[in-house]
C-alpha positions as CSV (number, residue, x, y, z in Angstrom):
1,X,0.0,0.0,0.0
2,X,1.5,3.3,-1.0
3,X,0.3,6.9,-0.8
4,X,1.6,10.4,-0.9
5,X,1.7,12.0,2.6
6,X,2.2,15.6,3.7
7,X,4.2,15.1,6.9
8,X,5.6,17.4,9.6
9,X,9.1,17.2,10.8
10,X,9.5,16.6,14.5
11,X,13.3,16.3,14.7
12,X,16.1,16.6,12.1
13,X,19.3,16.3,14.2
14,X,22.9,15.4,13.5
15,X,23.8,12.2,15.4
16,X,27.3,11.7,14.0
17,X,29.4,13.5,11.4
18,X,27.1,14.1,8.4
19,X,24.6,11.5,9.7
20,X,21.1,12.8,10.6
21,X,18.1,11.3,12.4
22,X,14.9,12.6,10.8
23,X,11.6,12.0,12.7
24,X,8.3,12.9,11.1
25,X,4.7,12.9,12.2
26,X,2.9,10.4,9.9
27,X,0.2,8.4,11.6
28,X,-1.1,6.4,8.6
29,X,2.4,5.8,7.2
30,X,3.6,4.5,10.5
31,X,0.6,2.0,10.5
32,X,1.1,0.6,7.0
33,X,4.9,0.5,6.9
34,X,6.6,-2.9,7.1
35,X,10.1,-3.6,8.3
36,X,12.6,-3.1,5.5
37,X,10.5,-0.8,3.3
38,X,11.5,2.7,2.2
39,X,10.0,6.0,1.2
40,X,10.6,8.5,-1.6
41,X,11.1,12.0,-0.2
42,X,10.5,15.2,-2.2
43,X,13.3,17.5,-1.0
44,X,12.1,20.7,-2.6
45,X,10.8,22.0,-5.9
46,X,14.5,22.6,-6.8
47,X,15.1,18.9,-7.0
48,X,13.1,17.1,-9.6
49,X,13.7,13.5,-8.4
50,X,12.6,12.3,-5.0
51,X,15.3,10.7,-2.7
52,X,14.9,7.1,-1.5
53,X,15.4,6.7,2.2
54,X,14.9,3.6,4.3
55,X,12.4,3.5,7.2
56,X,14.3,2.8,10.4
57,X,11.3,2.9,12.7
58,X,7.5,3.2,12.3
59,X,5.4,3.3,15.4
60,X,3.0,5.4,17.5
61,X,2.4,7.8,14.6
62,X,6.2,8.6,14.1
63,X,8.4,7.5,11.3
64,X,12.2,7.6,11.9
65,X,14.7,7.8,9.1
66,X,18.5,8.0,9.2
67,X,20.5,9.5,6.3
68,X,24.0,10.6,5.5
69,X,24.8,13.8,3.6
70,X,26.3,12.6,0.3
71,X,25.1,15.2,-2.2
72,X,23.2,18.4,-2.7
73,X,19.8,16.8,-2.0
74,X,20.6,15.3,1.4
75,X,22.6,18.4,2.2
76,X,19.5,20.5,1.6
77,X,17.4,18.0,3.6
78,X,19.8,18.5,6.6
79,X,18.8,22.2,6.8
80,X,15.1,21.4,7.3
81,X,13.8,22.4,10.8
82,X,11.1,21.1,13.2
83,X,7.7,22.2,12.1
84,X,8.5,22.2,8.4
85,X,6.7,19.8,6.1
86,X,7.9,17.0,3.8
87,X,6.1,15.4,0.9
88,X,6.6,11.7,1.1
89,X,5.7,8.7,-1.1
90,X,5.5,5.4,0.7
91,X,5.6,2.8,2.0
92,X,7.5,1.2,-1.0
93,X,9.0,-2.1,-1.8
94,X,8.8,-5.4,0.0
95,X,10.4,-6.0,3.4
96,X,11.8,-8.5,5.9
97,X,9.6,-11.3,7.1
98,X,9.0,-10.6,10.8
99,X,6.5,-13.4,11.4
100,X,9.1,-16.0,12.0
101,X,10.0,-18.7,14.6
102,X,13.4,-18.7,16.2
103,X,16.0,-16.0,16.7
104,X,17.2,-13.7,13.9
105,X,20.7,-12.3,13.6
106,X,20.7,-8.8,12.1
107,X,24.0,-7.8,10.5
108,X,24.4,-4.1,9.5
109,X,27.3,-2.1,8.0
110,X,27.2,1.7,8.3
111,X,23.9,3.2,7.3
112,X,22.7,-0.4,6.4
113,X,21.7,-0.7,10.0
114,X,18.6,1.5,9.4
115,X,16.3,-1.1,7.9
116,X,17.5,-3.7,10.4
117,X,16.3,-1.4,13.2
118,X,12.8,-1.5,11.8
119,X,13.0,-5.3,11.6
120,X,14.2,-5.5,15.2
121,X,11.2,-3.5,16.4
122,X,8.8,-6.1,15.0
123,X,10.8,-9.4,15.6
124,X,10.1,-11.3,18.7
125,X,13.7,-12.3,19.2
126,X,16.8,-10.9,17.6
127,X,20.5,-10.0,18.2
128,X,22.5,-7.5,16.1
129,X,26.0,-7.2,14.8
130,X,26.9,-3.7,13.7
131,X,30.0,-2.5,11.9
132,X,31.3,1.0,11.3
133,X,34.4,3.0,10.6
134,X,34.8,4.2,14.2
135,X,33.0,4.6,17.5
136,X,31.3,7.8,16.2
137,X,29.5,5.8,13.5
138,X,28.3,3.0,15.8
139,X,27.5,4.7,19.2
140,X,24.2,6.2,18.1
141,X,23.1,2.8,16.6
142,X,23.8,1.1,19.9
143,X,21.4,3.5,21.7
144,X,18.8,2.8,19.0
145,X,19.0,-1.0,19.1
146,X,19.3,-1.4,22.9
147,X,15.6,-1.4,23.6
148,X,14.8,-3.7,20.6
149,X,17.3,-6.6,20.7
150,X,19.1,-9.0,23.1
151,X,22.8,-8.9,22.4
152,X,24.6,-6.2,20.5
153,X,28.0,-7.1,18.9
154,X,30.2,-4.3,17.5
155,X,33.1,-4.0,15.1
156,X,35.0,-0.9,14.0
157,X,37.6,-0.5,11.4
158,X,39.9,1.4,13.8
159,X,39.1,-0.7,16.9
160,X,37.8,2.4,18.8
161,X,34.6,0.4,19.8
162,X,34.1,-3.3,20.0
163,X,36.3,-5.6,18.0
164,X,38.7,-4.3,15.4
165,X,37.9,-5.4,11.9
166,X,34.8,-6.0,9.8
167,X,31.6,-7.7,10.7
168,X,32.6,-10.7,8.6
169,X,35.6,-11.2,10.9
170,X,33.4,-11.5,14.0
171,X,30.4,-13.2,12.4
172,X,31.6,-16.8,12.8
173,X,32.2,-16.2,16.5
174,X,28.7,-14.6,16.9
175,X,27.0,-17.5,15.3
176,X,28.4,-19.7,18.1
177,X,26.5,-17.7,20.7
178,X,23.0,-18.7,19.6
179,X,21.1,-21.2,17.4
180,X,19.9,-18.6,14.9
181,X,17.2,-19.4,12.4
182,X,18.2,-16.8,9.8
183,X,20.4,-13.8,9.0
184,X,19.0,-10.4,7.8
185,X,21.7,-8.1,6.5
186,X,22.1,-4.6,4.9
187,X,25.2,-2.6,4.1
188,X,28.0,-2.4,1.5
189,X,27.6,-5.1,-1.2
190,X,31.0,-6.6,-0.5
191,X,30.1,-7.0,3.1
192,X,26.7,-8.6,2.3
193,X,28.5,-11.0,0.0
194,X,30.8,-12.1,2.8
195,X,27.8,-12.4,5.2
196,X,25.9,-14.5,2.7
197,X,28.9,-16.8,2.2
198,X,29.3,-17.4,5.9
199,X,25.5,-18.0,6.2
200,X,25.6,-20.6,3.5
201,X,28.6,-22.3,5.1
202,X,26.5,-22.6,8.3
203,X,23.3,-23.7,6.4
204,X,21.5,-20.5,7.5
205,X,18.9,-18.7,5.3
206,X,20.2,-15.2,4.5
207,X,18.2,-12.2,3.3
208,X,19.8,-9.1,2.0
209,X,18.5,-5.5,1.6
210,X,20.0,-3.9,-1.4
211,X,20.8,-0.3,-1.9
212,X,20.5,1.1,-5.4
213,X,20.0,4.5,-7.0
214,X,16.3,4.9,-7.7
215,X,14.4,7.5,-9.7
216,X,10.7,6.7,-9.4
217,X,10.7,4.0,-6.7
218,X,7.7,2.4,-8.4
219,X,9.3,0.1,-10.9
220,X,8.6,2.2,-13.9
221,X,11.9,3.8,-14.8
222,X,14.0,0.6,-14.6
223,X,17.0,2.5,-13.2
224,X,17.4,0.0,-10.3
225,X,17.1,-3.2,-12.3
226,X,19.4,-6.0,-11.4
227,X,20.1,-9.6,-12.7
228,X,19.2,-12.4,-10.3
229,X,19.2,-16.1,-10.5
230,X,15.5,-16.0,-11.3
231,X,15.7,-13.3,-13.9
232,X,15.7,-9.5,-14.2
233,X,14.3,-7.8,-11.1
234,X,13.7,-4.2,-9.9
235,X,15.1,-3.4,-6.5
236,X,12.5,-0.8,-5.7
237,X,9.5,-3.1,-6.5
238,X,10.7,-6.7,-6.2
239,X,13.1,-5.7,-3.4
240,X,14.8,-4.1,-1.6
241,X,14.9,-7.4,0.4
242,X,16.0,-10.5,-1.5
243,X,17.0,-14.1,-0.7
244,X,20.8,-13.9,-0.8
245,X,20.9,-17.1,-2.9
246,X,19.0,-15.3,-5.6
247,X,21.4,-12.4,-5.7
248,X,25.0,-13.6,-5.0
């Protein structure tokens, strides 16, 4: 179910260098959004194309989004203040299955932790493994995930928080802690490939949330098309969540 919503900004604050937490008042959107879905945000009349942003949380009439400044559009978005309005198309794409038995391991790299937070909110039992460049890039995620999961495992490239290295270095050890029923992952593609490989070696189902440049978000423009084991697919419409075996 997708609609266009006129939403009001509650907060738009910087939580780490060039990383912002955007909270908007959107009762109906918060009710229909599923874990792992995204929205298309109209930044302003100056920018023709909407920007795709993942939903990190949707509950109690509030939708939470995290984004990193990586261009003129997101830089302009970062200047928006509380009380201003945003035109949003959503909720879009498919999502993670949250009606599952057993414990799920969430594995996120960088901003890829956002859709996993929305999954954590709706899963009955989950742990999370988060990776970032440094402590600044994982500290705010820890605060967000603490109320939603059991264990939190951390890696940083520079060793300033948690284990030094990548999530794929710590993942085999994490899998020894619990009898997980599946892995849900989002982050850089090279990271997800590594996670999927380790999952396959442990006979664990693995589902990946892909990040691609999107223009329409509705499957019409074909800009986010990818080749999969079962044919040509559109990330915005058929995804962004896919079975890892179909992608890698």
